PDBQT receptor file of N, H, CA, C and O in Angstrom, charges set to zero:
ATOM      1  N   UNK A   1      93.182  26.873  96.414  1.00  0.00    +0.000 N 
ATOM      2  CA  UNK A   1      93.833  28.091  96.836  1.00  0.00    +0.000 C 
ATOM      3  C   UNK A   1      93.107  29.304  96.274  1.00  0.00    +0.000 C 
ATOM      4  O   UNK A   1      92.444  29.229  95.239  1.00  0.00    +0.000 OA
ATOM      5  N   UNK A   2      93.244  30.403  96.965  1.00  0.00    +0.000 N 
ATOM      6  H   UNK A   2      93.783  30.463  97.805  1.00  0.00    +0.000 HD
ATOM      7  CA  UNK A   2      92.640  31.657  96.527  1.00  0.00    +0.000 C 
ATOM      8  C   UNK A   2      93.495  32.289  95.432  1.00  0.00    +0.000 C 
ATOM      9  O   UNK A   2      94.697  32.043  95.336  1.00  0.00    +0.000 OA
ATOM     10  N   UNK A   3      92.850  33.101  94.618  1.00  0.00    +0.000 N 
ATOM     11  H   UNK A   3      91.873  33.301  94.696  1.00  0.00    +0.000 HD
ATOM     12  CA  UNK A   3      93.569  33.831  93.580  1.00  0.00    +0.000 C 
ATOM     13  C   UNK A   3      93.595  35.302  93.950  1.00  0.00    +0.000 C 
ATOM     14  O   UNK A   3      92.680  35.816  94.593  1.00  0.00    +0.000 OA
ATOM     15  N   UNK A   4      94.664  35.968  93.532  1.00  0.00    +0.000 N 
ATOM     16  H   UNK A   4      95.407  35.551  93.009  1.00  0.00    +0.000 HD
ATOM     17  CA  UNK A   4      94.762  37.409  93.720  1.00  0.00    +0.000 C 
ATOM     18  C   UNK A   4      95.028  38.069  92.377  1.00  0.00    +0.000 C 
ATOM     19  O   UNK A   4      95.655  37.484  91.494  1.00  0.00    +0.000 OA
ATOM     20  N   UNK A   5      94.544  39.292  92.236  1.00  0.00    +0.000 N 
ATOM     21  H   UNK A   5      94.035  39.767  92.953  1.00  0.00    +0.000 HD
ATOM     22  CA  UNK A   5      94.793  40.105  91.047  1.00  0.00    +0.000 C 
ATOM     23  C   UNK A   5      95.764  41.196  91.448  1.00  0.00    +0.000 C 
ATOM     24  O   UNK A   5      95.508  41.953  92.384  1.00  0.00    +0.000 OA
ATOM     25  N   UNK A   6      96.882  41.275  90.737  1.00  0.00    +0.000 N 
ATOM     26  H   UNK A   6      97.090  40.660  89.977  1.00  0.00    +0.000 HD
ATOM     27  CA  UNK A   6      97.926  42.257  91.033  1.00  0.00    +0.000 C 
ATOM     28  C   UNK A   6      97.961  43.253  89.884  1.00  0.00    +0.000 C 
ATOM     29  O   UNK A   6      98.094  42.862  88.725  1.00  0.00    +0.000 OA
ATOM     30  N   UNK A   7      97.843  44.537  90.202  1.00  0.00    +0.000 N 
ATOM     31  H   UNK A   7      97.735  44.855  91.144  1.00  0.00    +0.000 HD
ATOM     32  CA  UNK A   7      97.833  45.598  89.202  1.00  0.00    +0.000 C 
ATOM     33  C   UNK A   7      98.974  46.562  89.482  1.00  0.00    +0.000 C 
ATOM     34  O   UNK A   7      99.151  47.010  90.615  1.00  0.00    +0.000 OA
ATOM     35  N   UNK A   8      99.743  46.880  88.459  1.00  0.00    +0.000 N 
ATOM     36  H   UNK A   8      99.600  46.516  87.538  1.00  0.00    +0.000 HD
ATOM     37  CA  UNK A   8     100.822  47.867  88.573  1.00  0.00    +0.000 C 
ATOM     38  C   UNK A   8     100.193  49.256  88.504  1.00  0.00    +0.000 C 
ATOM     39  O   UNK A   8      99.612  49.618  87.481  1.00  0.00    +0.000 OA
ATOM     40  N   UNK A   9     100.302  50.042  89.586  1.00  0.00    +0.000 N 
ATOM     41  H   UNK A   9     100.774  49.748  90.417  1.00  0.00    +0.000 HD
ATOM     42  CA  UNK A   9      99.643  51.354  89.643  1.00  0.00    +0.000 C 
ATOM     43  C   UNK A   9     100.625  52.513  89.563  1.00  0.00    +0.000 C 
ATOM     44  O   UNK A   9     100.212  53.645  89.311  1.00  0.00    +0.000 OA
ATOM     45  N   UNK A  10     101.900  52.265  89.768  1.00  0.00    +0.000 N 
ATOM     46  H   UNK A  10     102.236  51.346  89.972  1.00  0.00    +0.000 HD
ATOM     47  CA  UNK A  10     102.919  53.311  89.651  1.00  0.00    +0.000 C 
ATOM     48  C   UNK A  10     103.969  52.866  88.644  1.00  0.00    +0.000 C 
ATOM     49  O   UNK A  10     104.146  51.673  88.398  1.00  0.00    +0.000 OA
ATOM     50  N   UNK A  11     104.650  53.826  88.075  1.00  0.00    +0.000 N 
ATOM     51  H   UNK A  11     104.506  54.795  88.275  1.00  0.00    +0.000 HD
ATOM     52  CA  UNK A  11     105.654  53.559  87.059  1.00  0.00    +0.000 C 
ATOM     53  C   UNK A  11     106.852  52.784  87.617  1.00  0.00    +0.000 C 
ATOM     54  O   UNK A  11     107.218  52.921  88.784  1.00  0.00    +0.000 OA
ATOM     55  N   UNK A  12     107.445  51.969  86.748  1.00  0.00    +0.000 N 
ATOM     56  H   UNK A  12     107.148  51.857  85.799  1.00  0.00    +0.000 HD
ATOM     57  CA  UNK A  12     108.639  51.213  87.108  1.00  0.00    +0.000 C 
ATOM     58  C   UNK A  12     109.883  52.085  87.098  1.00  0.00    +0.000 C 
ATOM     59  O   UNK A  12     110.920  51.684  87.626  1.00  0.00    +0.000 OA
ATOM     60  N   UNK A  13     109.800  53.262  86.510  1.00  0.00    +0.000 N 
ATOM     61  H   UNK A  13     108.957  53.588  86.081  1.00  0.00    +0.000 HD
ATOM     62  CA  UNK A  13     110.951  54.160  86.416  1.00  0.00    +0.000 C 
ATOM     63  C   UNK A  13     111.470  54.511  87.795  1.00  0.00    +0.000 C 
ATOM     64  O   UNK A  13     110.693  54.822  88.697  1.00  0.00    +0.000 OA
ATOM     65  N   UNK A  14     112.773  54.463  87.958  1.00  0.00    +0.000 N 
ATOM     66  H   UNK A  14     113.404  54.210  87.224  1.00  0.00    +0.000 HD
ATOM     67  CA  UNK A  14     113.387  54.813  89.217  1.00  0.00    +0.000 C 
ATOM     68  C   UNK A  14     113.520  53.646  90.180  1.00  0.00    +0.000 C 
ATOM     69  O   UNK A  14     114.139  53.782  91.236  1.00  0.00    +0.000 OA
ATOM     70  N   UNK A  15     112.945  52.499  89.828  1.00  0.00    +0.000 N 
ATOM     71  H   UNK A  15     112.443  52.389  88.970  1.00  0.00    +0.000 HD
ATOM     72  CA  UNK A  15     113.068  51.321  90.688  1.00  0.00    +0.000 C 
ATOM     73  C   UNK A  15     114.433  50.677  90.486  1.00  0.00    +0.000 C 
ATOM     74  O   UNK A  15     115.017  50.772  89.407  1.00  0.00    +0.000 OA
ATOM     75  N   UNK A  16     114.942  50.020  91.530  1.00  0.00    +0.000 N 
ATOM     76  H   UNK A  16     114.468  49.942  92.407  1.00  0.00    +0.000 HD
ATOM     77  CA  UNK A  16     116.238  49.367  91.382  1.00  0.00    +0.000 C 
ATOM     78  C   UNK A  16     116.091  48.035  90.635  1.00  0.00    +0.000 C 
ATOM     79  O   UNK A  16     114.977  47.586  90.368  1.00  0.00    +0.000 OA
ATOM     80  N   UNK A  17     117.212  47.420  90.306  1.00  0.00    +0.000 N 
ATOM     81  H   UNK A  17     118.117  47.785  90.523  1.00  0.00    +0.000 HD
ATOM     82  CA  UNK A  17     117.221  46.202  89.480  1.00  0.00    +0.000 C 
ATOM     83  C   UNK A  17     116.449  45.062  90.126  1.00  0.00    +0.000 C 
ATOM     84  O   UNK A  17     115.776  44.299  89.433  1.00  0.00    +0.000 OA
ATOM     85  N   UNK A  18     116.539  44.940  91.437  1.00  0.00    +0.000 N 
ATOM     86  H   UNK A  18     117.086  45.560  91.999  1.00  0.00    +0.000 HD
ATOM     87  CA  UNK A  18     115.847  43.839  92.108  1.00  0.00    +0.000 C 
ATOM     88  C   UNK A  18     114.335  44.010  92.031  1.00  0.00    +0.000 C 
ATOM     89  O   UNK A  18     113.605  43.036  91.848  1.00  0.00    +0.000 OA
ATOM     90  N   UNK A  19     113.865  45.241  92.170  1.00  0.00    +0.000 N 
ATOM     91  H   UNK A  19     114.458  46.033  92.319  1.00  0.00    +0.000 HD
ATOM     92  CA  UNK A  19     112.427  45.486  92.060  1.00  0.00    +0.000 C 
ATOM     93  C   UNK A  19     111.947  45.270  90.633  1.00  0.00    +0.000 C 
ATOM     94  O   UNK A  19     110.864  44.724  90.422  1.00  0.00    +0.000 OA
ATOM     95  N   UNK A  20     112.738  45.691  89.651  1.00  0.00    +0.000 N 
ATOM     96  H   UNK A  20     113.618  46.135  89.822  1.00  0.00    +0.000 HD
ATOM     97  CA  UNK A  20     112.380  45.456  88.261  1.00  0.00    +0.000 C 
ATOM     98  C   UNK A  20     112.312  43.966  87.964  1.00  0.00    +0.000 C 
ATOM     99  O   UNK A  20     111.416  43.514  87.252  1.00  0.00    +0.000 OA
ATOM    100  N   UNK A  21     113.248  43.204  88.503  1.00  0.00    +0.000 N 
ATOM    101  H   UNK A  21     113.976  43.570  89.082  1.00  0.00    +0.000 HD
ATOM    102  CA  UNK A  21     113.234  41.759  88.324  1.00  0.00    +0.000 C 
ATOM    103  C   UNK A  21     112.004  41.126  88.945  1.00  0.00    +0.000 C 
ATOM    104  O   UNK A  21     111.429  40.197  88.379  1.00  0.00    +0.000 OA
ATOM    105  N   UNK A  22     111.601  41.616  90.089  1.00  0.00    +0.000 N 
ATOM    106  H   UNK A  22     112.068  42.371  90.549  1.00  0.00    +0.000 HD
ATOM    107  CA  UNK A  22     110.398  41.105  90.749  1.00  0.00    +0.000 C 
ATOM    108  C   UNK A  22     109.162  41.416  89.919  1.00  0.00    +0.000 C 
ATOM    109  O   UNK A  22     108.295  40.558  89.756  1.00  0.00    +0.000 OA
ATOM    110  N   UNK A  23     109.072  42.628  89.394  1.00  0.00    +0.000 N 
ATOM    111  H   UNK A  23     109.777  43.325  89.526  1.00  0.00    +0.000 HD
ATOM    112  CA  UNK A  23     107.929  42.985  88.546  1.00  0.00    +0.000 C 
ATOM    113  C   UNK A  23     107.902  42.136  87.286  1.00  0.00    +0.000 C 
ATOM    114  O   UNK A  23     106.831  41.710  86.852  1.00  0.00    +0.000 OA
ATOM    115  N   UNK A  24     109.058  41.885  86.696  1.00  0.00    +0.000 N 
ATOM    116  H   UNK A  24     109.927  42.231  87.048  1.00  0.00    +0.000 HD
ATOM    117  CA  UNK A  24     109.124  41.023  85.515  1.00  0.00    +0.000 C 
ATOM    118  C   UNK A  24     108.668  39.613  85.848  1.00  0.00    +0.000 C 
ATOM    119  O   UNK A  24     107.925  39.001  85.080  1.00  0.00    +0.000 OA
ATOM    120  N   UNK A  25     109.102  39.097  86.978  1.00  0.00    +0.000 N 
ATOM    121  H   UNK A  25     109.705  39.594  87.602  1.00  0.00    +0.000 HD
ATOM    122  CA  UNK A  25     108.724  37.734  87.387  1.00  0.00    +0.000 C 
ATOM    123  C   UNK A  25     107.225  37.631  87.646  1.00  0.00    +0.000 C 
ATOM    124  O   UNK A  25     106.621  36.586  87.405  1.00  0.00    +0.000 OA
ATOM    125  N   UNK A  26     106.632  38.705  88.132  1.00  0.00    +0.000 N 
ATOM    126  H   UNK A  26     107.123  39.554  88.328  1.00  0.00    +0.000 HD
ATOM    127  CA  UNK A  26     105.182  38.708  88.341  1.00  0.00    +0.000 C 
ATOM    128  C   UNK A  26     104.422  38.855  87.030  1.00  0.00    +0.000 C 
ATOM    129  O   UNK A  26     103.239  38.521  86.965  1.00  0.00    +0.000 OA
ATOM    130  N   UNK A  27     105.080  39.347  85.986  1.00  0.00    +0.000 N 
ATOM    131  H   UNK A  27     106.041  39.617  86.039  1.00  0.00    +0.000 HD
ATOM    132  CA  UNK A  27     104.434  39.522  84.692  1.00  0.00    +0.000 C 
ATOM    133  C   UNK A  27     103.859  40.904  84.480  1.00  0.00    +0.000 C 
ATOM    134  O   UNK A  27     102.969  41.088  83.649  1.00  0.00    +0.000 OA
ATOM    135  N   UNK A  28     104.361  41.882  85.226  1.00  0.00    +0.000 N 
ATOM    136  H   UNK A  28     105.084  41.732  85.900  1.00  0.00    +0.000 HD
ATOM    137  CA  UNK A  28     103.860  43.252  85.127  1.00  0.00    +0.000 C 
ATOM    138  C   UNK A  28     104.843  44.107  84.331  1.00  0.00    +0.000 C 
ATOM    139  O   UNK A  28     106.007  44.239  84.709  1.00  0.00    +0.000 OA
ATOM    140  N   UNK A  29     104.371  44.685  83.230  1.00  0.00    +0.000 N 
ATOM    141  H   UNK A  29     103.425  44.577  82.923  1.00  0.00    +0.000 HD
ATOM    142  CA  UNK A  29     105.254  45.453  82.381  1.00  0.00    +0.000 C 
ATOM    143  C   UNK A  29     104.909  46.930  82.323  1.00  0.00    +0.000 C 
ATOM    144  O   UNK A  29     105.788  47.783  82.449  1.00  0.00    +0.000 OA
ATOM    145  N   UNK A  30     103.643  47.234  82.136  1.00  0.00    +0.000 N 
ATOM    146  H   UNK A  30     102.929  46.541  82.035  1.00  0.00    +0.000 HD
ATOM    147  CA  UNK A  30     103.223  48.616  81.970  1.00  0.00    +0.000 C 
ATOM    148  C   UNK A  30     102.292  49.030  83.103  1.00  0.00    +0.000 C 
ATOM    149  O   UNK A  30     101.695  48.187  83.773  1.00  0.00    +0.000 OA
ATOM    150  N   UNK A  31     102.180  50.326  83.305  1.00  0.00    +0.000 N 
ATOM    151  H   UNK A  31     102.665  51.011  82.762  1.00  0.00    +0.000 HD
ATOM    152  CA  UNK A  31     101.247  50.843  84.297  1.00  0.00    +0.000 C 
ATOM    153  C   UNK A  31      99.840  50.399  83.906  1.00  0.00    +0.000 C 
ATOM    154  O   UNK A  31      99.484  50.407  82.727  1.00  0.00    +0.000 OA
ATOM    155  N   UNK A  32      99.050  50.017  84.895  1.00  0.00    +0.000 N 
ATOM    156  H   UNK A  32      99.340  50.011  85.852  1.00  0.00    +0.000 HD
ATOM    157  CA  UNK A  32      97.678  49.521  84.752  1.00  0.00    +0.000 C 
ATOM    158  C   UNK A  32      97.593  48.116  84.170  1.00  0.00    +0.000 C 
ATOM    159  O   UNK A  32      96.492  47.650  83.875  1.00  0.00    +0.000 OA
ATOM    160  N   UNK A  33      98.709  47.429  83.996  1.00  0.00    +0.000 N 
ATOM    161  H   UNK A  33      99.603  47.807  84.236  1.00  0.00    +0.000 HD
ATOM    162  CA  UNK A  33      98.645  46.025  83.580  1.00  0.00    +0.000 C 
ATOM    163  C   UNK A  33      98.314  45.184  84.811  1.00  0.00    +0.000 C 
ATOM    164  O   UNK A  33      98.717  45.512  85.927  1.00  0.00    +0.000 OA
ATOM    165  N   UNK A  34      97.575  44.095  84.594  1.00  0.00    +0.000 N 
ATOM    166  H   UNK A  34      97.247  43.828  83.687  1.00  0.00    +0.000 HD
ATOM    167  CA  UNK A  34      97.141  43.243  85.689  1.00  0.00    +0.000 C 
ATOM    168  C   UNK A  34      97.437  41.785  85.369  1.00  0.00    +0.000 C 
ATOM    169  O   UNK A  34      97.437  41.371  84.210  1.00  0.00    +0.000 OA
ATOM    170  N   UNK A  35      97.686  41.026  86.412  1.00  0.00    +0.000 N 
ATOM    171  H   UNK A  35      97.686  41.362  87.354  1.00  0.00    +0.000 HD
ATOM    172  CA  UNK A  35      97.872  39.580  86.293  1.00  0.00    +0.000 C 
ATOM    173  C   UNK A  35      97.162  38.911  87.461  1.00  0.00    +0.000 C 
ATOM    174  O   UNK A  35      96.958  39.520  88.510  1.00  0.00    +0.000 OA
ATOM    175  N   UNK A  36      96.790  37.655  87.267  1.00  0.00    +0.000 N 
ATOM    176  H   UNK A  36      96.956  37.159  86.414  1.00  0.00    +0.000 HD
ATOM    177  CA  UNK A  36      96.200  36.871  88.338  1.00  0.00    +0.000 C 
ATOM    178  C   UNK A  36      97.141  35.730  88.678  1.00  0.00    +0.000 C 
ATOM    179  O   UNK A  36      97.669  35.061  87.789  1.00  0.00    +0.000 OA
ATOM    180  N   UNK A  37      97.346  35.512  89.967  1.00  0.00    +0.000 N 
ATOM    181  H   UNK A  37      96.917  36.055  90.689  1.00  0.00    +0.000 HD
ATOM    182  CA  UNK A  37      98.207  34.438  90.452  1.00  0.00    +0.000 C 
ATOM    183  C   UNK A  37      97.509  33.720  91.595  1.00  0.00    +0.000 C 
ATOM    184  O   UNK A  37      96.685  34.305  92.298  1.00  0.00    +0.000 OA
ATOM    185  N   UNK A  38      97.845  32.451  91.773  1.00  0.00    +0.000 N 
ATOM    186  H   UNK A  38      98.514  31.976  91.202  1.00  0.00    +0.000 HD
ATOM    187  CA  UNK A  38      97.410  31.713  92.950  1.00  0.00    +0.000 C 
ATOM    188  C   UNK A  38      98.153  32.285  94.155  1.00  0.00    +0.000 C 
ATOM    189  O   UNK A  38      99.328  32.638  94.056  1.00  0.00    +0.000 OA
ATOM    190  N   UNK A  39      97.472  32.372  95.275  1.00  0.00    +0.000 N 
ATOM    191  H   UNK A  39      96.517  32.085  95.355  1.00  0.00    +0.000 HD
ATOM    192  CA  UNK A  39      98.102  32.858  96.495  1.00  0.00    +0.000 C 
ATOM    193  C   UNK A  39      99.069  31.799  97.013  1.00  0.00    +0.000 C 
ATOM    194  O   UNK A  39      98.679  30.656  97.254  1.00  0.00    +0.000 OA
ATOM    195  N   UNK A  40     100.315  32.181  97.181  1.00  0.00    +0.000 N 
ATOM    196  H   UNK A  40     100.631  33.109  96.985  1.00  0.00    +0.000 HD
ATOM    197  CA  UNK A  40     101.334  31.292  97.732  1.00  0.00    +0.000 C 
ATOM    198  C   UNK A  40     102.329  32.162  98.497  1.00  0.00    +0.000 C 
ATOM    199  O   UNK A  40     102.388  33.372  98.281  1.00  0.00    +0.000 OA
ATOM    200  N   UNK A  41     103.102  31.559  99.378  1.00  0.00    +0.000 N 
ATOM    201  H   UNK A  41     103.055  30.576  99.554  1.00  0.00    +0.000 HD
ATOM    202  CA  UNK A  41     104.099  32.352 100.117  1.00  0.00    +0.000 C 
ATOM    203  C   UNK A  41     105.105  33.037  99.193  1.00  0.00    +0.000 C 
ATOM    204  O   UNK A  41     105.563  34.142  99.483  1.00  0.00    +0.000 OA
ATOM    205  N   UNK A  42     105.446  32.386  98.086  1.00  0.00    +0.000 N 
ATOM    206  H   UNK A  42     105.073  31.488  97.850  1.00  0.00    +0.000 HD
ATOM    207  CA  UNK A  42     106.410  32.972  97.156  1.00  0.00    +0.000 C 
ATOM    208  C   UNK A  42     105.830  34.219  96.484  1.00  0.00    +0.000 C 
ATOM    209  O   UNK A  42     106.499  35.250  96.406  1.00  0.00    +0.000 OA
ATOM    210  N   UNK A  43     104.609  34.130  96.006  1.00  0.00    +0.000 N 
ATOM    211  H   UNK A  43     104.066  33.292  96.069  1.00  0.00    +0.000 HD
ATOM    212  CA  UNK A  43     103.968  35.270  95.342  1.00  0.00    +0.000 C 
ATOM    213  C   UNK A  43     103.754  36.406  96.341  1.00  0.00    +0.000 C 
ATOM    214  O   UNK A  43     103.987  37.569  96.012  1.00  0.00    +0.000 OA
ATOM    215  N   UNK A  44     103.315  36.081  97.551  1.00  0.00    +0.000 N 
ATOM    216  H   UNK A  44     103.126  35.137  97.818  1.00  0.00    +0.000 HD
ATOM    217  CA  UNK A  44     103.077  37.127  98.545  1.00  0.00    +0.000 C 
ATOM    218  C   UNK A  44     104.376  37.810  98.950  1.00  0.00    +0.000 C 
ATOM    219  O   UNK A  44     104.373  39.006  99.242  1.00  0.00    +0.000 OA
ATOM    220  N   UNK A  45     105.487  37.076  98.974  1.00  0.00    +0.000 N 
ATOM    221  H   UNK A  45     105.490  36.105  98.737  1.00  0.00    +0.000 HD
ATOM    222  CA  UNK A  45     106.786  37.671  99.255  1.00  0.00    +0.000 C 
ATOM    223  C   UNK A  45     107.211  38.620  98.158  1.00  0.00    +0.000 C 
ATOM    224  O   UNK A  45     107.778  39.679  98.428  1.00  0.00    +0.000 OA
ATOM    225  N   UNK A  46     106.933  38.237  96.900  1.00  0.00    +0.000 N 
ATOM    226  H   UNK A  46     106.473  37.376  96.681  1.00  0.00    +0.000 HD
ATOM    227  CA  UNK A  46     107.258  39.115  95.778  1.00  0.00    +0.000 C 
ATOM    228  C   UNK A  46     106.425  40.386  95.830  1.00  0.00    +0.000 C 
ATOM    229  O   UNK A  46     106.932  41.478  95.576  1.00  0.00    +0.000 OA
ATOM    230  N   UNK A  47     105.158  40.244  96.155  1.00  0.00    +0.000 N 
ATOM    231  H   UNK A  47     104.746  39.356  96.361  1.00  0.00    +0.000 HD
ATOM    232  CA  UNK A  47     104.277  41.415  96.263  1.00  0.00    +0.000 C 
ATOM    233  C   UNK A  47     104.757  42.331  97.379  1.00  0.00    +0.000 C 
ATOM    234  O   UNK A  47     104.710  43.552  97.235  1.00  0.00    +0.000 OA
ATOM    235  N   UNK A  48     105.211  41.771  98.474  1.00  0.00    +0.000 N 
ATOM    236  H   UNK A  48     105.249  40.778  98.591  1.00  0.00    +0.000 HD
ATOM    237  CA  UNK A  48     105.691  42.588  99.594  1.00  0.00    +0.000 C 
ATOM    238  C   UNK A  48     106.901  43.426  99.199  1.00  0.00    +0.000 C 
ATOM    239  O   UNK A  48     107.079  44.528  99.717  1.00  0.00    +0.000 OA
ATOM    240  N   UNK A  49     107.730  42.927  98.294  1.00  0.00    +0.000 N 
ATOM    241  H   UNK A  49     107.585  42.031  97.873  1.00  0.00    +0.000 HD
ATOM    242  CA  UNK A  49     108.922  43.668  97.856  1.00  0.00    +0.000 C 
ATOM    243  C   UNK A  49     108.571  44.894  97.023  1.00  0.00    +0.000 C 
ATOM    244  O   UNK A  49     109.325  45.866  96.997  1.00  0.00    +0.000 OA
ATOM    245  N   UNK A  50     107.429  44.850  96.342  1.00  0.00    +0.000 N 
ATOM    246  H   UNK A  50     106.816  44.060  96.362  1.00  0.00    +0.000 HD
ATOM    247  CA  UNK A  50     107.043  45.968  95.464  1.00  0.00    +0.000 C 
ATOM    248  C   UNK A  50     105.677  46.533  95.853  1.00  0.00    +0.000 C 
ATOM    249  O   UNK A  50     104.954  47.050  95.001  1.00  0.00    +0.000 OA
ATOM    250  N   UNK A  51     105.323  46.436  97.129  1.00  0.00    +0.000 N 
ATOM    251  H   UNK A  51     105.910  46.016  97.821  1.00  0.00    +0.000 HD
ATOM    252  CA  UNK A  51     103.988  46.845  97.577  1.00  0.00    +0.000 C 
ATOM    253  C   UNK A  51     103.691  48.315  97.321  1.00  0.00    +0.000 C 
ATOM    254  O   UNK A  51     102.525  48.699  97.231  1.00  0.00    +0.000 OA
ATOM    255  N   UNK A  52     104.720  49.142  97.202  1.00  0.00    +0.000 N 
ATOM    256  H   UNK A  52     105.667  48.830  97.275  1.00  0.00    +0.000 HD
ATOM    257  CA  UNK A  52     104.517  50.564  96.950  1.00  0.00    +0.000 C 
ATOM    258  C   UNK A  52     104.204  50.844  95.477  1.00  0.00    +0.000 C 
ATOM    259  O   UNK A  52     103.860  51.973  95.128  1.00  0.00    +0.000 OA
ATOM    260  N   UNK A  53     104.318  49.839  94.613  1.00  0.00    +0.000 N 
ATOM    261  H   UNK A  53     104.598  48.921  94.897  1.00  0.00    +0.000 HD
ATOM    262  CA  UNK A  53     104.062  50.011  93.186  1.00  0.00    +0.000 C 
ATOM    263  C   UNK A  53     102.800  49.306  92.699  1.00  0.00    +0.000 C 
ATOM    264  O   UNK A  53     102.332  49.578  91.593  1.00  0.00    +0.000 OA
ATOM    265  N   UNK A  54     102.246  48.410  93.504  1.00  0.00    +0.000 N 
ATOM    266  H   UNK A  54     102.626  48.189  94.402  1.00  0.00    +0.000 HD
ATOM    267  CA  UNK A  54     101.144  47.570  93.050  1.00  0.00    +0.000 C 
ATOM    268  C   UNK A  54      99.915  47.693  93.947  1.00  0.00    +0.000 C 
ATOM    269  O   UNK A  54      99.991  48.168  95.080  1.00  0.00    +0.000 OA
ATOM    270  N   UNK A  55      98.774  47.247  93.401  1.00  0.00    +0.000 N 
ATOM    271  H   UNK A  55      98.712  46.861  92.480  1.00  0.00    +0.000 HD
ATOM    272  CA  UNK A  55      97.538  47.113  94.159  1.00  0.00    +0.000 C 
ATOM    273  C   UNK A  55      97.134  45.641  94.071  1.00  0.00    +0.000 C 
ATOM    274  O   UNK A  55      97.197  45.040  92.998  1.00  0.00    +0.000 OA
ATOM    275  N   UNK A  56      96.722  45.065  95.193  1.00  0.00    +0.000 N 
ATOM    276  H   UNK A  56      96.671  45.553  96.064  1.00  0.00    +0.000 HD
ATOM    277  CA  UNK A  56      96.372  43.644  95.243  1.00  0.00    +0.000 C 
ATOM    278  C   UNK A  56      94.914  43.514  95.630  1.00  0.00    +0.000 C 
ATOM    279  O   UNK A  56      94.450  44.125  96.592  1.00  0.00    +0.000 OA
ATOM    280  N   UNK A  57      94.182  42.685  94.844  1.00  0.00    +0.000 N 
ATOM    281  H   UNK A  57      94.559  42.188  94.063  1.00  0.00    +0.000 HD
ATOM    282  CA  UNK A  57      92.769  42.438  95.123  1.00  0.00    +0.000 C 
ATOM    283  C   UNK A  57      92.542  40.935  95.111  1.00  0.00    +0.000 C 
ATOM    284  O   UNK A  57      93.189  40.206  94.360  1.00  0.00    +0.000 OA
ATOM    285  N   UNK A  58      91.626  40.483  95.941  1.00  0.00    +0.000 N 
ATOM    286  H   UNK A  58      91.101  41.076  96.551  1.00  0.00    +0.000 HD
ATOM    287  CA  UNK A  58      91.278  39.069  95.952  1.00  0.00    +0.000 C 
ATOM    288  C   UNK A  58      90.231  38.809  94.876  1.00  0.00    +0.000 C 
ATOM    289  O   UNK A  58      89.265  39.560  94.741  1.00  0.00    +0.000 OA
ATOM    290  N   UNK A  59      90.432  37.733  94.111  1.00  0.00    +0.000 N 
ATOM    291  H   UNK A  59      91.217  37.123  94.221  1.00  0.00    +0.000 HD
ATOM    292  CA  UNK A  59      89.502  37.352  93.060  1.00  0.00    +0.000 C 
ATOM    293  C   UNK A  59      88.611  36.258  93.600  1.00  0.00    +0.000 C 
ATOM    294  O   UNK A  59      89.095  35.313  94.223  1.00  0.00    +0.000 OA
ATOM    295  N   UNK A  60      87.323  36.373  93.372  1.00  0.00    +0.000 N 
ATOM    296  H   UNK A  60      86.930  37.140  92.866  1.00  0.00    +0.000 HD
ATOM    297  CA  UNK A  60      86.384  35.368  93.882  1.00  0.00    +0.000 C 
ATOM    298  C   UNK A  60      85.920  34.441  92.805  1.00  0.00    +0.000 C 
ATOM    299  O   UNK A  60      85.127  33.537  93.067  1.00  0.00    +0.000 OA
TER     300      UNK A  60
């Protein structure tokens, strides 16, 4: 499977509880923090919920 790098580019402040929970589940805590995950439907669904807060890049 392919890997993706997810970076938090906007502040979590002002986000609702569900979005905060999604960011926590992804492992993103602070602005400019990054994590790598295997691409899966579950991860892509989580990214779609917070797409306005994150940047996604494919890792080779």
